[in-house]
Every structure is written in C-alpha cells, then in structure tokens.
Biotite code that builds the C-alpha atoms (Angstrom):
import biotite.structure as struc

atoms = struc.array([
    struc.Atom([153.221, 9.855, -11.380], chain_id="A", res_id=1, res_name="MET", atom_name="CA", element="C"),
    struc.Atom([154.208, 11.109, -8.070], chain_id="A", res_id=2, res_name="HIS", atom_name="CA", element="C"),
    struc.Atom([151.645, 12.889, -5.846], chain_id="A", res_id=3, res_name="PHE", atom_name="CA", element="C"),
    struc.Atom([152.710, 15.147, -3.079], chain_id="A", res_id=4, res_name="HIS", atom_name="CA", element="C"),
    struc.Atom([150.990, 14.657, 0.168], chain_id="A", res_id=5, res_name="LYS", atom_name="CA", element="C"),
    struc.Atom([149.507, 17.946, 1.371], chain_id="A", res_id=6, res_name="LYS", atom_name="CA", element="C"),
    struc.Atom([150.247, 18.861, 4.910], chain_id="A", res_id=7, res_name="VAL", atom_name="CA", element="C"),
    struc.Atom([147.056, 20.285, 6.369], chain_id="A", res_id=8, res_name="ILE", atom_name="CA", element="C"),
    struc.Atom([147.545, 19.545, 10.040], chain_id="A", res_id=9, res_name="GLU", atom_name="CA", element="C"),
    struc.Atom([148.936, 22.990, 10.993], chain_id="A", res_id=10, res_name="PRO", atom_name="CA", element="C"),
    struc.Atom([146.156, 24.749, 9.111], chain_id="A", res_id=11, res_name="MET", atom_name="CA", element="C"),
    struc.Atom([143.473, 22.517, 10.617], chain_id="A", res_id=12, res_name="SER", atom_name="CA", element="C"),
    struc.Atom([144.835, 23.219, 14.107], chain_id="A", res_id=13, res_name="ASP", atom_name="CA", element="C"),
    struc.Atom([144.685, 26.940, 13.384], chain_id="A", res_id=14, res_name="PHE", atom_name="CA", element="C"),
    struc.Atom([141.154, 26.638, 11.994], chain_id="A", res_id=15, res_name="LEU", atom_name="CA", element="C"),
    struc.Atom([140.127, 24.566, 14.999], chain_id="A", res_id=16, res_name="PHE", atom_name="CA", element="C"),
    struc.Atom([141.426, 27.247, 17.379], chain_id="A", res_id=17, res_name="LEU", atom_name="CA", element="C"),
    struc.Atom([139.596, 30.028, 15.542], chain_id="A", res_id=18, res_name="ILE", atom_name="CA", element="C"),
    struc.Atom([136.314, 28.121, 15.413], chain_id="A", res_id=19, res_name="LEU", atom_name="CA", element="C"),
    struc.Atom([136.635, 27.002, 19.020], chain_id="A", res_id=20, res_name="ASN", atom_name="CA", element="C"),
    struc.Atom([137.265, 30.578, 20.176], chain_id="A", res_id=21, res_name="GLU", atom_name="CA", element="C"),
    struc.Atom([134.251, 31.821, 18.181], chain_id="A", res_id=22, res_name="ALA", atom_name="CA", element="C"),
    struc.Atom([132.068, 29.097, 19.704], chain_id="A", res_id=23, res_name="ALA", atom_name="CA", element="C"),
    struc.Atom([133.213, 30.042, 23.204], chain_id="A", res_id=24, res_name="THR", atom_name="CA", element="C"),
    struc.Atom([132.340, 33.696, 22.581], chain_id="A", res_id=25, res_name="LYS", atom_name="CA", element="C"),
    struc.Atom([128.932, 32.739, 21.220], chain_id="A", res_id=26, res_name="LEU", atom_name="CA", element="C"),
    struc.Atom([128.274, 30.514, 24.232], chain_id="A", res_id=27, res_name="GLU", atom_name="CA", element="C"),
    struc.Atom([129.110, 33.414, 26.571], chain_id="A", res_id=28, res_name="ARG", atom_name="CA", element="C"),
    struc.Atom([126.816, 35.704, 24.602], chain_id="A", res_id=29, res_name="GLN", atom_name="CA", element="C"),
    struc.Atom([124.018, 33.104, 24.674], chain_id="A", res_id=30, res_name="ALA", atom_name="CA", element="C"),
    struc.Atom([124.435, 32.743, 28.441], chain_id="A", res_id=31, res_name="LYS", atom_name="CA", element="C"),
    struc.Atom([124.217, 36.520, 28.883], chain_id="A", res_id=32, res_name="ARG", atom_name="CA", element="C"),
    struc.Atom([121.107, 36.689, 26.672], chain_id="A", res_id=33, res_name="LEU", atom_name="CA", element="C"),
    struc.Atom([119.451, 33.900, 28.662], chain_id="A", res_id=34, res_name="ARG", atom_name="CA", element="C"),
    struc.Atom([120.202, 35.824, 31.856], chain_id="A", res_id=35, res_name="TYR", atom_name="CA", element="C"),
    struc.Atom([118.678, 39.024, 30.390], chain_id="A", res_id=36, res_name="GLU", atom_name="CA", element="C"),
    struc.Atom([115.619, 37.103, 29.166], chain_id="A", res_id=37, res_name="ALA", atom_name="CA", element="C"),
    struc.Atom([115.145, 35.609, 32.622], chain_id="A", res_id=38, res_name="LYS", atom_name="CA", element="C"),
    struc.Atom([114.982, 39.160, 34.031], chain_id="A", res_id=39, res_name="GLN", atom_name="CA", element="C"),
    struc.Atom([111.773, 39.709, 32.054], chain_id="A", res_id=40, res_name="TYR", atom_name="CA", element="C"),
    struc.Atom([110.187, 36.440, 33.148], chain_id="A", res_id=41, res_name="GLU", atom_name="CA", element="C"),
    struc.Atom([108.508, 37.649, 36.348], chain_id="A", res_id=42, res_name="GLY", atom_name="CA", element="C"),
    struc.Atom([107.506, 41.087, 35.114], chain_id="A", res_id=43, res_name="GLN", atom_name="CA", element="C"),
    struc.Atom([103.901, 42.207, 34.648], chain_id="A", res_id=44, res_name="PRO", atom_name="CA", element="C"),
    struc.Atom([102.489, 41.092, 31.335], chain_id="A", res_id=45, res_name="LYS", atom_name="CA", element="C"),
    struc.Atom([100.126, 43.926, 30.504], chain_id="A", res_id=46, res_name="TRP", atom_name="CA", element="C"),
    struc.Atom([100.816, 47.545, 29.642], chain_id="A", res_id=47, res_name="ALA", atom_name="CA", element="C"),
    struc.Atom([98.261, 48.675, 32.237], chain_id="A", res_id=48, res_name="GLN", atom_name="CA", element="C"),
    struc.Atom([100.239, 46.964, 35.010], chain_id="A", res_id=49, res_name="GLN", atom_name="CA", element="C"),
    struc.Atom([103.415, 48.648, 33.810], chain_id="A", res_id=50, res_name="TYR", atom_name="CA", element="C"),
    struc.Atom([101.640, 51.996, 33.792], chain_id="A", res_id=51, res_name="GLY", atom_name="CA", element="C"),
    struc.Atom([100.435, 51.527, 37.361], chain_id="A", res_id=52, res_name="ILE", atom_name="CA", element="C"),
    struc.Atom([103.924, 50.598, 38.512], chain_id="A", res_id=53, res_name="LEU", atom_name="CA", element="C"),
    struc.Atom([105.565, 53.456, 36.597], chain_id="A", res_id=54, res_name="LEU", atom_name="CA", element="C"),
    struc.Atom([103.151, 56.013, 38.078], chain_id="A", res_id=55, res_name="ARG", atom_name="CA", element="C"),
    struc.Atom([104.247, 54.932, 41.546], chain_id="A", res_id=56, res_name="SER", atom_name="CA", element="C"),
    struc.Atom([107.863, 55.915, 40.776], chain_id="A", res_id=57, res_name="ILE", atom_name="CA", element="C"),
    struc.Atom([109.068, 59.476, 41.255], chain_id="A", res_id=58, res_name="GLU", atom_name="CA", element="C"),
    struc.Atom([111.396, 60.990, 38.599], chain_id="A", res_id=59, res_name="PRO", atom_name="CA", element="C"),
    struc.Atom([114.065, 61.574, 41.255], chain_id="A", res_id=60, res_name="ASP", atom_name="CA", element="C"),
    struc.Atom([114.163, 57.876, 42.224], chain_id="A", res_id=61, res_name="ALA", atom_name="CA", element="C"),
    struc.Atom([117.378, 55.901, 41.904], chain_id="A", res_id=62, res_name="THR", atom_name="CA", element="C"),
    struc.Atom([117.897, 53.093, 39.411], chain_id="A", res_id=63, res_name="ILE", atom_name="CA", element="C"),
    struc.Atom([118.017, 50.597, 42.289], chain_id="A", res_id=64, res_name="GLU", atom_name="CA", element="C"),
    struc.Atom([114.589, 51.759, 43.517], chain_id="A", res_id=65, res_name="GLU", atom_name="CA", element="C"),
    struc.Atom([113.161, 51.403, 40.013], chain_id="A", res_id=66, res_name="VAL", atom_name="CA", element="C"),
    struc.Atom([114.696, 47.921, 39.716], chain_id="A", res_id=67, res_name="MET", atom_name="CA", element="C"),
    struc.Atom([113.007, 46.948, 42.969], chain_id="A", res_id=68, res_name="GLN", atom_name="CA", element="C"),
    struc.Atom([109.588, 48.342, 42.008], chain_id="A", res_id=69, res_name="VAL", atom_name="CA", element="C"),
    struc.Atom([109.568, 46.923, 38.469], chain_id="A", res_id=70, res_name="LEU", atom_name="CA", element="C"),
    struc.Atom([111.563, 43.791, 39.316], chain_id="A", res_id=71, res_name="GLY", atom_name="CA", element="C"),
    struc.Atom([113.725, 44.277, 36.239], chain_id="A", res_id=72, res_name="CYS", atom_name="CA", element="C"),
    struc.Atom([117.312, 44.535, 35.062], chain_id="A", res_id=73, res_name="SER", atom_name="CA", element="C"),
    struc.Atom([119.510, 47.616, 35.454], chain_id="A", res_id=74, res_name="HIS", atom_name="CA", element="C"),
    struc.Atom([119.162, 48.370, 31.737], chain_id="A", res_id=75, res_name="THR", atom_name="CA", element="C"),
    struc.Atom([115.362, 48.348, 31.762], chain_id="A", res_id=76, res_name="LEU", atom_name="CA", element="C"),
    struc.Atom([115.236, 50.366, 34.998], chain_id="A", res_id=77, res_name="ALA", atom_name="CA", element="C"),
    struc.Atom([117.550, 52.978, 33.499], chain_id="A", res_id=78, res_name="SER", atom_name="CA", element="C"),
    struc.Atom([115.356, 53.228, 30.386], chain_id="A", res_id=79, res_name="GLU", atom_name="CA", element="C"),
    struc.Atom([112.173, 53.568, 32.473], chain_id="A", res_id=80, res_name="ALA", atom_name="CA", element="C"),
    struc.Atom([113.730, 56.239, 34.666], chain_id="A", res_id=81, res_name="LEU", atom_name="CA", element="C"),
    struc.Atom([114.902, 58.192, 31.630], chain_id="A", res_id=82, res_name="GLN", atom_name="CA", element="C"),
    struc.Atom([111.358, 58.131, 30.204], chain_id="A", res_id=83, res_name="ARG", atom_name="CA", element="C"),
    struc.Atom([109.906, 59.276, 33.536], chain_id="A", res_id=84, res_name="LEU", atom_name="CA", element="C"),
    struc.Atom([112.320, 62.189, 33.738], chain_id="A", res_id=85, res_name="ARG", atom_name="CA", element="C"),
    struc.Atom([111.605, 63.202, 30.147], chain_id="A", res_id=86, res_name="THR", atom_name="CA", element="C"),
    struc.Atom([107.860, 63.122, 30.837], chain_id="A", res_id=87, res_name="LYS", atom_name="CA", element="C"),
    struc.Atom([108.301, 65.210, 34.007], chain_id="A", res_id=88, res_name="ALA", atom_name="CA", element="C"),
    struc.Atom([110.434, 67.709, 32.102], chain_id="A", res_id=89, res_name="ASN", atom_name="CA", element="C"),
    struc.Atom([107.820, 68.024, 29.351], chain_id="A", res_id=90, res_name="LEU", atom_name="CA", element="C"),
    struc.Atom([105.114, 68.566, 31.959], chain_id="A", res_id=91, res_name="LYS", atom_name="CA", element="C"),
    struc.Atom([107.105, 71.358, 33.591], chain_id="A", res_id=92, res_name="SER", atom_name="CA", element="C"),
    struc.Atom([107.686, 72.970, 30.178], chain_id="A", res_id=93, res_name="ILE", atom_name="CA", element="C"),
    struc.Atom([103.945, 72.802, 29.466], chain_id="A", res_id=94, res_name="GLU", atom_name="CA", element="C"),
    struc.Atom([103.236, 74.420, 32.836], chain_id="A", res_id=95, res_name="GLU", atom_name="CA", element="C"),
    struc.Atom([105.794, 77.147, 32.109], chain_id="A", res_id=96, res_name="ARG", atom_name="CA", element="C"),
    struc.Atom([104.246, 77.761, 28.674], chain_id="A", res_id=97, res_name="ASN", atom_name="CA", element="C"),
    struc.Atom([100.780, 77.973, 30.243], chain_id="A", res_id=98, res_name="ALA", atom_name="CA", element="C"),
    struc.Atom([102.072, 80.536, 32.739], chain_id="A", res_id=99, res_name="LEU", atom_name="CA", element="C"),
    struc.Atom([103.627, 82.556, 29.913], chain_id="A", res_id=100, res_name="ILE", atom_name="CA", element="C"),
    struc.Atom([100.351, 82.542, 27.987], chain_id="A", res_id=101, res_name="MET", atom_name="CA", element="C"),
    struc.Atom([98.353, 83.565, 31.075], chain_id="A", res_id=102, res_name="ARG", atom_name="CA", element="C"),
    struc.Atom([100.708, 86.462, 31.770], chain_id="A", res_id=103, res_name="LEU", atom_name="CA", element="C"),
    struc.Atom([100.670, 87.521, 28.111], chain_id="A", res_id=104, res_name="ALA", atom_name="CA", element="C"),
    struc.Atom([96.867, 87.468, 28.104], chain_id="A", res_id=105, res_name="SER", atom_name="CA", element="C"),
    struc.Atom([96.916, 89.781, 31.127], chain_id="A", res_id=106, res_name="ARG", atom_name="CA", element="C"),
    struc.Atom([98.937, 92.317, 29.164], chain_id="A", res_id=107, res_name="GLY", atom_name="CA", element="C"),
    struc.Atom([102.403, 91.663, 30.568], chain_id="A", res_id=108, res_name="TRP", atom_name="CA", element="C"),
    struc.Atom([105.262, 92.580, 28.258], chain_id="A", res_id=109, res_name="THR", atom_name="CA", element="C"),
    struc.Atom([107.747, 89.980, 27.062], chain_id="A", res_id=110, res_name="ASN", atom_name="CA", element="C"),
    struc.Atom([110.383, 91.642, 29.223], chain_id="A", res_id=111, res_name="LYS", atom_name="CA", element="C"),
    struc.Atom([108.212, 91.355, 32.355], chain_id="A", res_id=112, res_name="GLN", atom_name="CA", element="C"),
    struc.Atom([107.350, 87.732, 31.586], chain_id="A", res_id=113, res_name="ILE", atom_name="CA", element="C"),
    struc.Atom([111.018, 86.976, 30.911], chain_id="A", res_id=114, res_name="ALA", atom_name="CA", element="C"),
    struc.Atom([111.996, 88.365, 34.305], chain_id="A", res_id=115, res_name="ALA", atom_name="CA", element="C"),
    struc.Atom([109.319, 86.258, 36.019], chain_id="A", res_id=116, res_name="LYS", atom_name="CA", element="C"),
    struc.Atom([110.248, 83.025, 34.167], chain_id="A", res_id=117, res_name="CYS", atom_name="CA", element="C"),
    struc.Atom([114.015, 83.600, 34.122], chain_id="A", res_id=118, res_name="ASP", atom_name="CA", element="C"),
    struc.Atom([114.154, 83.554, 30.327], chain_id="A", res_id=119, res_name="LEU", atom_name="CA", element="C"),
    struc.Atom([115.187, 85.987, 27.593], chain_id="A", res_id=120, res_name="HIS", atom_name="CA", element="C"),
    struc.Atom([112.422, 88.208, 26.127], chain_id="A", res_id=121, res_name="PRO", atom_name="CA", element="C"),
    struc.Atom([113.115, 86.765, 22.666], chain_id="A", res_id=122, res_name="THR", atom_name="CA", element="C"),
    struc.Atom([112.507, 83.279, 24.083], chain_id="A", res_id=123, res_name="SER", atom_name="CA", element="C"),
    struc.Atom([109.170, 84.450, 25.463], chain_id="A", res_id=124, res_name="ILE", atom_name="CA", element="C"),
    struc.Atom([108.193, 85.761, 22.040], chain_id="A", res_id=125, res_name="SER", atom_name="CA", element="C"),
    struc.Atom([109.151, 82.464, 20.381], chain_id="A", res_id=126, res_name="LYS", atom_name="CA", element="C"),
    struc.Atom([107.273, 80.418, 22.991], chain_id="A", res_id=127, res_name="ILE", atom_name="CA", element="C"),
    struc.Atom([104.121, 82.496, 22.514], chain_id="A", res_id=128, res_name="ILE", atom_name="CA", element="C"),
    struc.Atom([104.346, 82.136, 18.726], chain_id="A", res_id=129, res_name="GLN", atom_name="CA", element="C"),
    struc.Atom([104.954, 78.391, 18.990], chain_id="A", res_id=130, res_name="LYS", atom_name="CA", element="C"),
    struc.Atom([102.036, 77.839, 21.387], chain_id="A", res_id=131, res_name="VAL", atom_name="CA", element="C"),
    struc.Atom([99.733, 79.932, 19.231], chain_id="A", res_id=132, res_name="MET", atom_name="CA", element="C"),
    struc.Atom([100.707, 78.080, 16.042], chain_id="A", res_id=133, res_name="GLN", atom_name="CA", element="C"),
    struc.Atom([100.677, 74.602, 17.565], chain_id="A", res_id=134, res_name="SER", atom_name="CA", element="C"),
    struc.Atom([97.127, 74.854, 18.795], chain_id="A", res_id=135, res_name="GLY", atom_name="CA", element="C"),
    struc.Atom([98.063, 73.736, 22.320], chain_id="A", res_id=136, res_name="GLN", atom_name="CA", element="C"),
    struc.Atom([95.522, 76.208, 23.593], chain_id="A", res_id=137, res_name="LEU", atom_name="CA", element="C"),
    struc.Atom([91.849, 76.098, 22.778], chain_id="A", res_id=138, res_name="GLY", atom_name="CA", element="C"),
    struc.Atom([90.344, 78.614, 20.371], chain_id="A", res_id=139, res_name="ARG", atom_name="CA", element="C"),
    struc.Atom([89.047, 80.837, 23.178], chain_id="A", res_id=140, res_name="ASP", atom_name="CA", element="C"),
    struc.Atom([92.454, 80.891, 24.872], chain_id="A", res_id=141, res_name="HIS", atom_name="CA", element="C"),
    struc.Atom([94.229, 81.864, 21.649], chain_id="A", res_id=142, res_name="ARG", atom_name="CA", element="C"),
    struc.Atom([91.712, 84.607, 21.038], chain_id="A", res_id=143, res_name="LYS", atom_name="CA", element="C"),
    struc.Atom([92.139, 85.888, 24.602], chain_id="A", res_id=144, res_name="ALA", atom_name="CA", element="C"),
    struc.Atom([95.915, 85.844, 24.283], chain_id="A", res_id=145, res_name="ALA", atom_name="CA", element="C"),
    struc.Atom([95.679, 87.869, 21.102], chain_id="A", res_id=146, res_name="ILE", atom_name="CA", element="C"),
    struc.Atom([93.177, 90.404, 22.451], chain_id="A", res_id=147, res_name="THR", atom_name="CA", element="C"),
    struc.Atom([94.836, 90.450, 25.890], chain_id="A", res_id=148, res_name="LYS", atom_name="CA", element="C"),
    struc.Atom([91.446, 90.079, 27.572], chain_id="A", res_id=149, res_name="ASN", atom_name="CA", element="C"),
    struc.Atom([92.155, 88.486, 30.996], chain_id="A", res_id=150, res_name="PRO", atom_name="CA", element="C"),
    struc.Atom([88.484, 87.692, 31.616], chain_id="A", res_id=151, res_name="ALA", atom_name="CA", element="C"),
    struc.Atom([88.273, 85.502, 28.520], chain_id="A", res_id=152, res_name="ALA", atom_name="CA", element="C"),
    struc.Atom([91.148, 83.230, 29.482], chain_id="A", res_id=153, res_name="ILE", atom_name="CA", element="C"),
    struc.Atom([90.755, 80.613, 32.179], chain_id="A", res_id=154, res_name="ARG", atom_name="CA", element="C"),
    struc.Atom([93.526, 78.900, 34.050], chain_id="A", res_id=155, res_name="LYS", atom_name="CA", element="C"),
    struc.Atom([95.269, 76.712, 31.506], chain_id="A", res_id=156, res_name="ILE", atom_name="CA", element="C"),
])
C-alpha cells in the first residue's frame, strides 16, 4: 500500500493569515472598547448628579461644551445634547399649544389664532382637538375652552 502524503503547508499558511488578521482586528476593537469604557470611569454615578449637570447645559451648547461639563466622550455628549434639544422643543410645543388653547377660550377664530402662531387654520383645529382628547388640560380648562368662557380658564 502506498499512502500519499498530503500537502497542507500552503493551506495552513493561508489559515494562519486569516486567523492572525481576525485576531488583529479583534485586538483593535478591544482597545477601542477599553478606551470608551475608560471615558465613563470618572463620570457621576447617580442619576441625580447627571440631572443636575444636564440642567446646567443650554440646548444651544456645543458638543465640546457638553463634553467638558459631563466629562464624557463625544458620542455621549452628542446623545445628551440631542435629548436636551428634544426636551426644549417639546416644551416650546407645549407652550404654543397652551397659547392656542388660551386664545381659543377667549373666542378667537382658528384663522386669527393661525395668524398669531404662524400656522395653518387646519393645524390649529387639529391641535385643539388633540389637546382636548389627550387630557393635557385639566377638566376646568377643557370646559372653558369648549364654552369659550375666558374667566374660567387660568394661564396654562
């Protein structure tokens, strides 16, 4: 019987190169992850501390300013700034909706309110319906908006 000797050297070299390249990539990724984890090391540990720090940041701040205040990475600062801007936008929308409801309770037409708020009259109608249905206003405010009794509605 004659056995042929298998030549595996070229394949093992190829396999070695593939595995070595994969290991190098994983080492780079691990190094990057360690760097990111280190960014979180000196940050405040409690949610209350984060809240205090976040309240000190204005929505128009730059990412670099947020990084300095929070002592965090660019990624985390960007995320925090995005949340701040979203919160500020929601607050301004709530204020606009409150103004719309106050004007509606005083008997203003949708067209008049639309001109004041720089919106379309149909948008005003939809906002009023949405606020009324959502229960964002108290019972007395909803009743006042429906009856258009300005004395019954307080500043929202």
